[in-house]
N, C-alpha and C positions, 0 to 999 in steps of 0.2 A: 871301323867303329873304335873310338878310343876307349881303351879298357876302363878309364876314369868314368866314363858314361855309364858303366854298370852300377855306379853308386846312386844314379838318379832314383829318387823315391825311397831310398834306404835310409836307416837312421844316420849313416855316415856320408851323406851327400855333401858335395862341395868342400872337400878338405882344404885346410890351410897349407898350401905348399911352401916349403923353405925357399926363400929367394936366392939363396947362395948357390943353388944348383946341388947335384948329387954329392952325397958324402964320400970322401976318399975310400972309406972302408965300407963299401956296399955289402959285403959279406955279412957284416954284423947286422946290418938292417934286414937282410934276408934271413938270418938265423932268428932274429926277434920275431919276424912275421911267422915264420915256422912254428915257433914256440907258442905264440898266440893261437895260431890255428889248431895246433895239436891239443892245447888245453881246452879250447872251445868245442872240439869234436868229442874229447873225453868227457866234457860235462853235459853233452847231449844236443848241442847246436845242430842245426841243418846245414847243408851244404851251401845254401845261398848265403846264410849268415857268416859262414866261415870265408867265403870267397870276397865278400864285401869288406870284411874286416882287413883281410890281406891287402886288397887294393888301396883301401883308405890309408893304412899304415905306411906302406911303401911309398905312395903318392906324397903323403905328408912328410916324408923324410927326403923327398926329392928325387926319388928313383923313377925314371921313365923306361919304356920299353920292357915292361914287366908282362909275363904271361903266366897264368895260373891254371893248373890242372889238378882237379880233385876226383878222386875215385871213393869206392866205399870206405877204404880205411888209410889212404895215403894222400899226401899233399905234395905237389911237385911245382917249383917256382923256377922260372927261367929268366935271367936278367941279360939283356942283349944291348949293351950301349954301343953307338956307333963308333967304329974304328977302334974297338976294344974287345978283349978277350970275353966271351959270354960266360956266364957263371950259371950252373944248373944244381939246384939243391933239392932234396927230397926228404920227407919225414913220414914215417909209418906209424899210425896210432894202433896200439896193440892191447889197450885196455880201456874200459869204460866204467863210469861211476855215476851215481846219482847226486849231483851237486848243482842245482840252480842257483844257489847263492854265489857259488864261485863263477858261474857263467855270468851272473849279473855284474860282479865286480870286474870281469874281463871286459864286458861291454862298457863300462864306465871307464876303463883304462884306455880303451881304444877311442872313446869320445874325447878324453883329455889329450890324446896324442894328436889328433886331428885338429884340435883346437889351437895347437901350438904352445900348450902350456908346460910341457915336460920334455926333457931330452931323452935320447935313446938309452943312455945308462940309467936314468930314473925309471923309465918304463921297464927295463930288464929287472931292476930291483923290486918294483912293485909287482911284476908278474911273478917273481920268485916268492914273495910274501903271500900272493894269492894261492899258489899251489901248495904251499907248506902250512897255511892256517887251517885249523879244525873246522870241520862242518858246523852248522849252527845247531843241529840237533844231535845228541849222542845216540849210540847204537840202541840202548834199551828203549828210548823214546820211539825210535823207528819200529822196533819190533812190537811195542805195544800198539803203535799207531797202525800197523798192518792188521792187527786183531780187531781193533776198533773199526777199521774201514770194512773189514769182511762182515762184522756184526751189523754195521749200519746198511751195507748194500743189501744183505739178506733181508733185512726188515723192509728196504725200499722196494725190493721185487717181489715181496709176497711171504716172506717166512715170519714165524712168530718168535717170542722172546727165547724159547728154548732153542730153536734152529739158529738165532743169532748167537747164543751162548756157545754152542758147538762149533759154529763157524769161527768165533773168536779163538777158541782153544785150537782148532785145526790149523789155522793160519799162523798163528804164533809158533806152533811146532814146525810148520813148513819153513817159516823164516830162519828158525834155529838150524833146521836141517840143511838149507842152502847155504847158510854161513859156514857149517861144518864141512860141506862138500867143496865149497870154494877155497878153504885152506888146504884141502887135499888135491887141489888143482883138478877136479873132475869136470869135464866138458859141460857147457851149459845144456846141451841135449839130454845128457843123462841126468843132470840136476833137475831139469824141469820135468822129465819122465818120473823121477822119484817123488818129486813134489806132488804130481797129480795122483800117483799111486797112494801117497799118504793121505790127501784130503779124502779120496773116495773110500779108502779103508776105514777111516775114523767115522765116516757118515754111516757105512754099512755097519760098523760095530755097534754104534748107538741105536741104529735101527733094529738089530738083531735082539737088543735088550728091550725092545718095544717102548723106546722113548718117543713120545709124541712129536715127532718133527717130520718135516718134509726132506727126505734125503736128497732129492734132486736140487732143491733150493740151496741147501747147505753145500753141495758140490759146486753149484754155479757160484754161489759167493766165495767159496774157497779158492777158486781157480781164477777169478777175475784179475787179480793182481799178476797172475802168471801168464794171462793172455797177452801176446805182443801187439796190442791194438795201437798203442802209441807208436810203435815201430812201423806199422802199416801206414798210419797217417803220416809219418815223416817220409816214407817211401813215396806215397803219392804226391806229397808236396815237392820232393826233389824231381820227380818226374815232371810235375807241372812247371817247375822253374828251370828246367833245362838241364838236368843232371841224371841221364838215363842210366849210366854205369852205377852210380851211387844207389839210385833208386832199385835196380836189379838186385844188388847184393842185400839191400835190406828186405826185399820181397823174399828172397830165398831164406834169409835168417828167419823171417817171421813164419814162413810156411814150415820150416824145420821145428820151430818151437810148438807149432799146432800139432805136428806129427808126434812130437815128444809127449805132449798132453795126452793125447788120444792113446798113445802106447801105455803110458802109466795107468790110465783109468781102465783100459782094456784088461791089463794084468790083474789089476785089483778085483774086477769084476769075475774074472776066471777063477782066481785064488778063492774068492767068497762063494762062488758056486761049488767048487770042490770040497769046500768046508760045510755045505749045505745050508748056506744063507740065500735068501731069495734075492733075485736081481734087482737093482735100482731102476727106477723110471725117472732118469734125469731130465727127460724131455717135458715133463709135466709141471709147467711153472705158470703160476697166476699173477695178477697184479698184486700191489700192495694192499694188506687187509687193515691198515691203519687209516684214521682220518687224514685229510689232505695237510693239515697244519703239522702233524706228527711225521708224515712223509717228507715234507719239506725240511723238517729238523734233522731228519735221518740223512738227507742229501747234503745239508750243510755240515753235518758231522763227517760224513764221507770225504767232502771236498776238502775240509780242513785237515783230515789225517793223512790224504794224498799228498798234500803240500809238505808234510813233515817227512813222508816217505821219499819224495823227491828232493828233500833238502832246500826247499824254496827260502828266499830271503824272508826273515821275520816280518818285515814291514810290508811284504807282499801277500802274506797268508790271508789277511781279512778282505783286501781288495779281490783276490782270486775267489774266495768263497762268495763274495757278493756278485761277482761276475757270473760265476756258474749258477747260482740261484736265480738271478735275473734271466739267464738262458733257459733255465727251466720253465720259468714263466712264459717266456716266448714260445717254447716247446709246446706247453699245454694250450696256448692260445692258438697256435697253428693247428694243433690236432683238433681243437673244437672246431675251428673254421672249416676243416675238412681238406687241408692241404694235401694229404696223403702220406703213407707210411715212409716213402722214401724221401719226399721233398720236406716234411716236417723237420727231421734232423739237420737238413742243410739250412733251413731258415734260421733254426736256432744257432748253428755253427757260424753263420754269417754275422749274426748279432754279436756272438761272443768274440768272434775275431776282430770286429770293429772296436768294442768295448776294451779289449785286452791290449790292443795296440796304444789306444788313448791313455789307459791306466798305466801300462808298463812304462812308456816313454815319459810320462810325467814323473814317474818315480825313478827313471834312469836305469831301466832294464829292457832286454829285448822282449818281443811280443810273445815268444812261445813260453816264457816263464809262467805267465797268467793263462795263456790259451790252452795249453796242453792239459793242466789238471782241471780247468774249468769246463772242458768239454768231455770229461771222463764218463758222465752219465749217458752221453750219446752214443758211446762206443757199442756196437752190436756184437760184442765178444760172446756173449752168452748165445746169440744166434748162431754164430759160426761154429761155436762148440757143439751146440746141438745138431747142427747139420753135419759136421764131421763124425760126431758119435753115431749118427744114424748111418752113415756110410760104412763105419768101421766096426760097429758092434753087431750089426745084423738086423736092419729093419726089412720088412718085407719089399718095399718099393724104394730102390736106390735113387730113383728119380727125384723123390721128395727131398733127400739130402742133397742132390746136386743143385736143385732149385733153390734150397735154402742157402747154400754157399753163395750161388749167384746174387741172390737177393741182399745178403749180408754184405759182400764185397761192394755191391752198388751203393749200399748206405755209407760204407766207409769212404768210397770215393766222393760222395756228396758232402760228407763231413769235412774232409781234407780240402776239398775245392771250396766249400763254404767258409772254412778258416782263412784260406789264402785270399779269397775273395773279399772277405771283411777286412783283412789287413790292407788291401789295396784301396778299398772304398774309403777307409779311414785316414789315408795319406793326406789329402788336401786338409783334413781337419787337424792334423798333428805337426804341421810344419814349424810351428812355434813352441812345441812341447820339448823337443830334444834340444840339447845344448849345443848342437852343431849346425843349426840353421840360423846363424846370426848375421847381422848386416856386415860385419867386418870380415865375413868369410869369403874367399875367392878361389879360384882353380889355381 
């Protein structure tokens, strides 16, 4: 199988190959491809997007006999031209950040490269500008958005105004705490555990003063941004797309994060009990107590603020919100029809995956920039947390917690598979939406 055939169906299909043959300085092309891959990984791209970008760029600059190997945090390229000394280069990605806007700019850069519009030197300069330009939203906006997101989600899942206010306060404090621990180079495991402790401690503190809130809902809303649901979905997508090593690494990282959350919450509960506070019942969560219109408005607010947290491109915030809101309507419709608790999220994810691909490619961005924030409300992070809480804190029947984890992971698999299936179903409808499927394109 020719490696260029891996581009079939991707946004970078049929690159315009240089007719003059391989460049004499192939090493510079390989370095450019590695820098692009590192930037895409750092900004949150999946393994398949990174691989197709590498293949497209190297093919566009005339390099044949390229092999790509991607693991959880490293990219290895091997260039073996006939009757020449092979070249093998590798790059390790050691840091990650939320920057979907930068990922969109890299996507557009790769599209311009395979269109044949820019040289390698121009591409290197543009990539350097992308990596050094500031993010679209300042830090204070991200901090406020995390609090607004938690407040909206608490109302969405059943909390009242006071519960939303407490969730806003605790989530802002958690964001500031994580930023401080990040400057101190504290590992993510302990940072997540400290954040889970702080969310639970604040809920217990307000409950001890007899503030009329549901502490379980406050804790659930406060930890939703801490749950690695997006990482789990990416792991499932990588497994489906044929990257088992990357998927295994992301699964392990996600499960460690769950363990850190449960540890932080358990410590807060034990400390509260030693201080004479009654234990929290974080498993008692009901549906939204607001009318449907208000619930929809809360969802729209949550989707908009998560776009700010993920540093999405400004021109994609409104399309992402509308895509997520439409997916929620599909979710409600499927639930009314009686599709079932496991298939209902999958149906909504398929719809969101299709719409996200069409919207993103029309606006010059990869599908995941729209799809990941838009499927946020489908993530069963609360269910997983409740199940792990039951296993760790001491329910009478551990079977209930084990079954809860299995059901939640089944839903995650359905969501991830639905997003991937929706992306594939929309490919025939998006052939003319991306700039790289033009009539003058050839192998």
